[in-house]
C-alpha positions as CSV (number, residue, x, y, z in Angstrom):
1,X,-65.7,31.0,172.6
2,X,-66.1,27.2,172.4
3,X,-69.7,26.0,171.9
4,X,-70.0,23.2,174.5
5,X,-73.3,22.0,173.2
6,X,-71.9,21.6,169.7
7,X,-69.0,19.6,171.1
8,X,-71.3,17.4,173.1
9,X,-73.5,16.7,170.0
10,X,-70.3,15.8,168.1
11,X,-69.1,13.4,170.8
12,X,-72.6,11.7,171.1
13,X,-72.8,11.2,167.3
14,X,-69.2,10.0,167.3
15,X,-69.9,7.4,170.0
16,X,-73.0,6.3,168.2
17,X,-71.3,5.8,164.8
18,X,-68.4,4.0,166.5
19,X,-70.7,1.6,168.4
20,X,-72.7,0.8,165.2
21,X,-69.5,0.1,163.2
22,X,-68.0,-1.8,166.1
23,X,-70.9,-4.3,166.0
24,X,-70.2,-4.8,162.3
25,X,-66.4,-5.0,162.5
26,X,-66.3,-7.4,165.5
27,X,-68.8,-9.7,163.8
28,X,-66.7,-9.5,160.6
29,X,-63.6,-10.3,162.6
30,X,-65.4,-13.5,163.8
31,X,-66.0,-14.5,160.2
32,X,-62.8,-13.4,158.5
33,X,-60.2,-13.0,161.3
34,X,-61.0,-16.2,163.2
35,X,-62.6,-18.4,160.6
36,X,-61.2,-17.2,157.3
37,X,-64.6,-16.5,155.7
38,X,-64.2,-13.5,153.3
39,X,-67.6,-12.0,153.8
40,X,-67.8,-9.2,151.3
41,X,-71.5,-9.1,151.8
42,X,-71.5,-7.7,155.4
43,X,-74.1,-5.0,154.5
44,X,-76.6,-7.8,154.0
45,X,-77.5,-8.6,157.6
46,X,-77.0,-5.0,158.8
47,X,-79.4,-3.6,156.2
48,X,-81.8,-6.4,156.9
49,X,-81.8,-5.5,160.6
50,X,-82.5,-1.9,159.7
51,X,-85.3,-2.9,157.3
52,X,-86.8,-5.0,160.1
53,X,-86.8,-2.0,162.3
54,X,-88.3,0.1,159.5
55,X,-91.2,-2.3,158.8
56,X,-92.0,-4.4,161.9
57,X,-92.6,-2.2,164.9
58,X,-94.6,0.5,163.1
59,X,-96.9,-2.0,161.4
60,X,-97.3,-4.1,164.6
61,X,-98.3,-1.0,166.7
62,X,-100.5,0.3,164.0
63,X,-102.4,-3.0,163.7
64,X,-102.7,-3.4,167.4
65,X,-104.0,0.1,167.9
66,X,-106.4,-0.1,164.9
67,X,-105.0,2.7,162.9
68,X,-105.5,1.0,159.5
69,X,-109.2,0.4,160.2
70,X,-110.3,4.0,160.7
71,X,-111.0,6.3,163.6
72,X,-113.8,4.1,164.9
73,X,-111.3,1.4,165.8
74,X,-109.2,3.7,168.0
75,X,-111.6,6.5,169.0
76,X,-111.3,5.4,172.6
77,X,-107.5,6.2,172.5
78,X,-107.4,9.9,173.0
79,X,-103.7,10.2,172.0
80,X,-104.2,8.6,168.6
81,X,-107.6,10.1,167.9
82,X,-106.4,13.6,168.6
83,X,-103.2,13.1,166.7
84,X,-104.9,11.8,163.5
85,X,-107.5,14.6,163.6
86,X,-104.6,17.1,163.4
87,X,-103.6,15.7,160.1
88,X,-107.2,15.3,158.8
89,X,-107.4,19.0,157.9
90,X,-104.9,18.4,155.1
91,X,-105.8,14.8,154.2
92,X,-109.4,13.9,155.4
93,X,-109.1,10.3,154.2
94,X,-106.7,9.5,157.1
95,X,-109.8,9.3,159.3
96,X,-111.0,6.2,157.4
97,X,-107.8,4.5,156.3
98,X,-104.1,4.7,157.0
99,X,-101.4,3.0,154.9
100,X,-98.1,2.5,156.7
101,X,-95.9,3.6,153.8
102,X,-98.2,6.1,152.0
103,X,-99.2,7.8,155.2
104,X,-96.0,7.1,157.1
105,X,-95.7,10.6,158.6
106,X,-99.1,10.4,160.1
107,X,-98.7,6.8,161.4
108,X,-95.2,7.2,162.9
109,X,-95.9,10.7,164.4
110,X,-99.0,9.4,166.2
111,X,-97.4,6.1,167.3
112,X,-94.4,8.1,168.6
113,X,-96.8,10.1,170.8
114,X,-98.3,6.9,172.0
115,X,-94.9,5.5,172.9
116,X,-94.0,8.8,174.5
117,X,-96.7,8.3,177.1
118,X,-95.6,4.7,177.9
119,X,-91.9,3.9,178.7
120,X,-92.7,0.3,179.3
121,X,-94.4,-0.1,175.9
122,X,-91.4,1.7,174.3
123,X,-88.9,-0.6,175.9
124,X,-91.0,-3.7,175.0
125,X,-91.2,-2.6,171.3
126,X,-87.5,-1.9,171.2
127,X,-86.5,-5.3,172.6
128,X,-89.0,-7.2,170.5
129,X,-87.7,-5.5,167.4
130,X,-84.1,-6.4,168.3
131,X,-85.2,-10.0,168.6
132,X,-86.9,-9.9,165.1
133,X,-83.8,-8.2,163.6
134,X,-81.5,-10.9,165.1
135,X,-83.8,-13.6,163.7
136,X,-83.8,-12.0,160.3
137,X,-80.0,-11.5,160.3
138,X,-79.5,-15.1,161.5
139,X,-81.8,-16.4,158.7
140,X,-79.9,-14.5,156.1
141,X,-76.7,-15.8,157.6
142,X,-78.0,-19.3,157.3
143,X,-79.1,-18.8,153.7
144,X,-75.7,-17.2,152.8
145,X,-73.9,-20.1,154.4
146,X,-74.9,-22.5,151.6
147,X,-72.3,-21.1,149.2
148,X,-69.7,-21.8,151.9
149,X,-70.4,-25.5,151.5
150,X,-68.8,-25.9,148.0
151,X,-67.1,-22.7,147.0
152,X,-63.4,-21.7,147.4
153,X,-62.7,-18.5,149.3
154,X,-62.4,-16.2,146.2
155,X,-65.7,-17.5,144.7
156,X,-67.3,-17.4,148.1
157,X,-66.4,-13.7,148.5
158,X,-67.9,-12.8,145.1
159,X,-71.1,-14.8,145.9
160,X,-71.6,-13.1,149.3
161,X,-71.0,-9.7,147.6
162,X,-73.7,-10.4,145.0
163,X,-76.1,-11.6,147.7
164,X,-75.6,-8.3,149.6
165,X,-76.5,-6.3,146.6
166,X,-79.8,-8.1,146.5
167,X,-81.1,-6.6,149.7
168,X,-80.5,-3.1,148.5
169,X,-82.2,-3.8,145.2
170,X,-85.2,-5.3,146.9
171,X,-85.5,-2.5,149.4
172,X,-85.1,0.1,146.6
173,X,-87.6,-1.4,144.2
174,X,-90.2,-2.8,146.6
175,X,-91.7,0.2,148.4
176,X,-93.9,-2.0,150.6
177,X,-90.9,-2.9,152.8
178,X,-89.4,0.4,153.8
179,X,-90.8,3.0,151.3
180,X,-88.4,2.4,148.4
181,X,-86.7,5.5,147.2
182,X,-88.4,7.7,149.8
183,X,-87.8,5.6,152.9
184,X,-89.9,5.5,156.0
185,X,-89.8,7.1,159.5
186,X,-89.9,4.9,162.6
187,X,-91.9,5.1,165.8
188,X,-89.4,6.4,168.3
189,X,-89.0,4.1,171.3
190,X,-86.7,6.7,172.9
191,X,-89.3,9.5,172.7
192,X,-90.4,9.0,176.3
193,X,-87.1,10.6,177.7
194,X,-88.0,13.8,175.8
195,X,-86.1,16.4,173.8
196,X,-82.5,16.0,172.7
197,X,-81.9,13.4,175.4
198,X,-83.4,10.8,173.1
199,X,-80.1,10.9,171.1
200,X,-78.2,10.3,174.2
201,X,-80.3,7.3,175.2
202,X,-80.1,5.9,171.6
203,X,-76.3,6.3,171.8
204,X,-76.2,4.5,175.2
205,X,-78.3,1.6,173.7
206,X,-75.8,1.3,170.8
207,X,-72.8,1.5,173.1
208,X,-74.1,-1.1,175.6
209,X,-74.9,-3.5,172.7
210,X,-71.5,-3.0,171.2
211,X,-69.9,-3.8,174.6
212,X,-72.0,-6.9,174.9
213,X,-71.0,-7.9,171.4
214,X,-67.3,-7.3,172.1
215,X,-67.2,-9.3,175.3
216,X,-69.2,-12.1,173.7
217,X,-66.7,-12.3,170.9
218,X,-63.9,-12.4,173.3
219,X,-65.4,-15.3,175.2
220,X,-66.1,-17.1,171.9
221,X,-62.5,-16.6,170.7
222,X,-61.1,-18.3,173.8
223,X,-63.6,-21.1,173.9
224,X,-63.1,-24.6,172.3
225,X,-65.3,-23.4,169.5
226,X,-62.9,-20.5,168.9
227,X,-59.9,-22.8,168.7
228,X,-61.7,-24.9,166.1
229,X,-62.4,-21.7,164.1
230,X,-58.7,-20.9,164.0
231,X,-57.9,-24.5,163.1
232,X,-60.3,-24.3,160.1
233,X,-58.8,-21.0,159.1
234,X,-55.2,-22.2,159.2
235,X,-55.8,-25.7,157.8
236,X,-59.2,-26.7,156.5
237,X,-58.1,-30.1,155.2
238,X,-56.3,-30.9,158.5
239,X,-59.4,-30.0,160.5
240,X,-61.5,-32.3,158.3
241,X,-59.0,-35.1,158.8
242,X,-59.3,-34.7,162.5
243,X,-63.1,-35.1,162.3
244,X,-64.2,-31.4,162.4
245,X,-67.4,-30.5,160.4
246,X,-66.0,-27.5,158.6
247,X,-69.3,-26.7,156.8
248,X,-71.4,-26.8,159.9
249,X,-68.8,-24.6,161.7
250,X,-69.0,-22.0,158.9
251,X,-72.8,-22.0,159.1
252,X,-72.7,-21.4,162.8
253,X,-70.2,-18.5,162.4
254,X,-72.2,-16.8,159.7
255,X,-75.5,-17.2,161.7
256,X,-74.0,-15.8,164.9
257,X,-72.2,-12.9,163.1
258,X,-75.2,-12.0,161.0
259,X,-77.6,-12.0,164.0
260,X,-75.3,-9.5,165.8
261,X,-75.0,-7.4,162.7
262,X,-78.8,-7.4,162.3
263,X,-79.2,-6.1,165.9
264,X,-76.7,-3.4,165.1
265,X,-78.7,-2.4,162.0
266,X,-81.9,-2.1,163.9
267,X,-80.3,0.0,166.7
268,X,-78.8,2.2,164.0
269,X,-82.1,2.7,162.3
270,X,-83.7,3.6,165.7
271,X,-80.9,6.1,166.3
272,X,-81.5,7.8,162.9
273,X,-85.2,7.6,163.3
274,X,-85.8,6.4,159.7
275,X,-84.7,3.9,157.1
276,X,-84.0,4.4,153.4
277,X,-82.5,1.6,151.3
278,X,-79.9,3.8,149.6
279,X,-78.3,4.5,153.0
280,X,-77.1,0.9,153.1
281,X,-74.5,0.5,150.3
282,X,-71.5,-1.8,150.0
283,X,-68.9,1.0,150.5
284,X,-70.3,2.3,153.8
285,X,-71.2,-1.0,155.4
286,X,-68.9,-3.5,153.7
287,X,-65.8,-1.9,152.4
288,X,-65.2,0.5,155.3
289,X,-65.6,-2.2,158.0
290,X,-63.0,-4.3,156.1
291,X,-60.7,-1.3,156.2
292,X,-61.2,-1.0,160.0
293,X,-60.4,-4.7,160.6
294,X,-57.3,-4.5,158.4
295,X,-56.0,-1.4,160.1
296,X,-56.7,-2.7,163.6
297,X,-55.6,-6.3,163.1
298,X,-57.6,-9.3,162.1
299,X,-58.2,-12.0,164.7
300,X,-57.6,-9.5,167.5
301,X,-60.7,-8.0,168.9
302,X,-58.8,-5.2,170.7
303,X,-57.1,-4.4,167.4
304,X,-60.5,-4.2,165.7
305,X,-61.8,-1.8,168.4
306,X,-58.7,0.3,167.9
307,X,-59.0,0.2,164.1
308,X,-62.7,1.1,164.3
309,X,-62.0,4.0,166.6
310,X,-59.2,5.4,164.5
311,X,-61.2,5.2,161.3
312,X,-64.4,6.6,162.7
313,X,-62.7,9.4,164.5
314,X,-60.6,10.3,161.5
315,X,-63.5,10.3,159.2
316,X,-65.7,12.5,161.5
317,X,-62.9,15.0,161.9
318,X,-62.3,15.1,158.2
319,X,-66.0,15.7,157.5
320,X,-66.0,18.4,160.2
321,X,-63.0,20.3,158.9
322,X,-62.8,19.4,155.2
323,X,-64.6,22.5,153.9
324,X,-61.8,24.7,155.4
325,X,-59.5,23.0,152.9
326,X,-61.6,23.8,149.9
327,X,-59.5,26.8,148.7
328,X,-56.4,24.7,148.8
329,X,-57.5,21.6,147.0
330,X,-57.6,21.0,143.2
331,X,-60.6,18.7,143.6
332,X,-64.0,18.7,145.4
333,X,-63.8,18.3,149.1
334,X,-66.4,15.6,149.1
335,X,-63.6,13.2,148.1
336,X,-61.2,14.1,150.9
337,X,-62.3,11.4,153.4
338,X,-62.2,8.6,150.8
339,X,-58.8,9.8,149.5
340,X,-57.2,10.2,152.9
341,X,-58.6,6.9,154.3
342,X,-57.6,5.1,151.1
343,X,-54.1,6.3,151.5
344,X,-54.1,5.2,155.1
345,X,-55.2,1.7,154.1
346,X,-52.5,1.4,151.4
347,X,-49.9,2.7,153.9
348,X,-50.9,0.1,156.5
349,X,-50.9,-2.7,154.0
350,X,-47.3,-1.8,153.0
351,X,-45.9,-1.0,156.4
352,X,-47.8,-3.3,158.7
353,X,-50.1,-5.7,156.8
354,X,-51.0,-7.6,160.0
355,X,-52.5,-4.5,161.5
356,X,-51.7,-2.2,164.4
357,X,-52.3,-5.1,166.9
358,X,-51.4,-8.3,165.2
359,X,-52.9,-11.6,166.3
360,X,-51.1,-13.2,169.2
361,X,-51.2,-16.7,170.5
362,X,-53.6,-16.9,173.5
363,X,-54.2,-19.6,176.0
364,X,-57.7,-20.7,176.9
365,X,-56.7,-20.9,180.6
366,X,-54.6,-18.7,182.8
367,X,-50.9,-19.4,182.9
368,X,-51.0,-20.3,186.6
369,X,-53.6,-23.0,185.9
370,X,-51.6,-24.5,183.1
371,X,-48.5,-24.7,185.2
372,X,-50.5,-26.3,188.0
373,X,-51.8,-29.0,185.6
374,X,-48.2,-29.6,184.4
375,X,-46.9,-30.0,187.9
376,X,-49.6,-32.5,188.8
377,X,-48.9,-34.4,185.7
378,X,-45.2,-34.6,186.6
379,X,-45.9,-35.8,190.1
380,X,-48.1,-38.7,189.0
381,X,-46.4,-42.2,189.2
């Protein structure tokens, strides 16, 4: 008999992973596919957005509610006072002082109960955190754009890769941000819906933001700014000769793409309910997105959606069924997904290097409007 609840959980998790990756791949497509920036440091803004979600909302709510100042500061708040007293039996000092990282379980559990009682506060915290994550991502995009001023593409790729490693190192070795090796839990802004429905709401939030990102990128690619991006990608010197500021354009692209990736990182952290720096490595959030873009087709947003969907679905199915293959494999099943997807990438590069949906010339206006302009031009004396 088919377990419907298990299938539903599988689908919800699949959509959430797909939406998170789509925000990364579409923004990477803006950088590499349309502008020619080889961003091998894509994990940088995504991880920074997750770190912002792991450090900002919890500390803000704790400070506003008075949790770090002892029970006298929040005694009038029955929810917080009752919650902290429940933990005081095992750790009496929580009544006088709470540290966000050291007492993370107490802080986030009690703040989640507070958010559970107020949907408006929960939504406000979520939106404010997304704005902070976008700002952090945009700032890092601006900082990482400086190498784009002087370096060639190959050196730029290596520089961005090195910069991406920095955020993991800092998050791992500086516990004050997101708990270092142990990580931190987050106050849950979806707790007000109750039970398992919070995962559904978190998935909907990811999916809606992924759709907004996709349609925004579509509009950008068809705009005059998008045509300049393609011109810079295809001929940087020719674009400069025509008066285009290539450096400023690259800065804008990195800032926009990094801001969107930062929002994706924050939403992903809220979906998981916690942040740990080791969860944001270059393979998962840089190499795999590159594979998705290559499979789907660079400079084609629909192709990127298709590539992301194929990759995420394949990997989820492999993870789900790979242990059934264990008796038949001469190696550990933990390597099945990487081996299979690596073979898929090599196959695509050999058979169809431009991707499943290759880039096609697109007009900024509808064909009928272009023909109308041409007819008017011919009729003029």
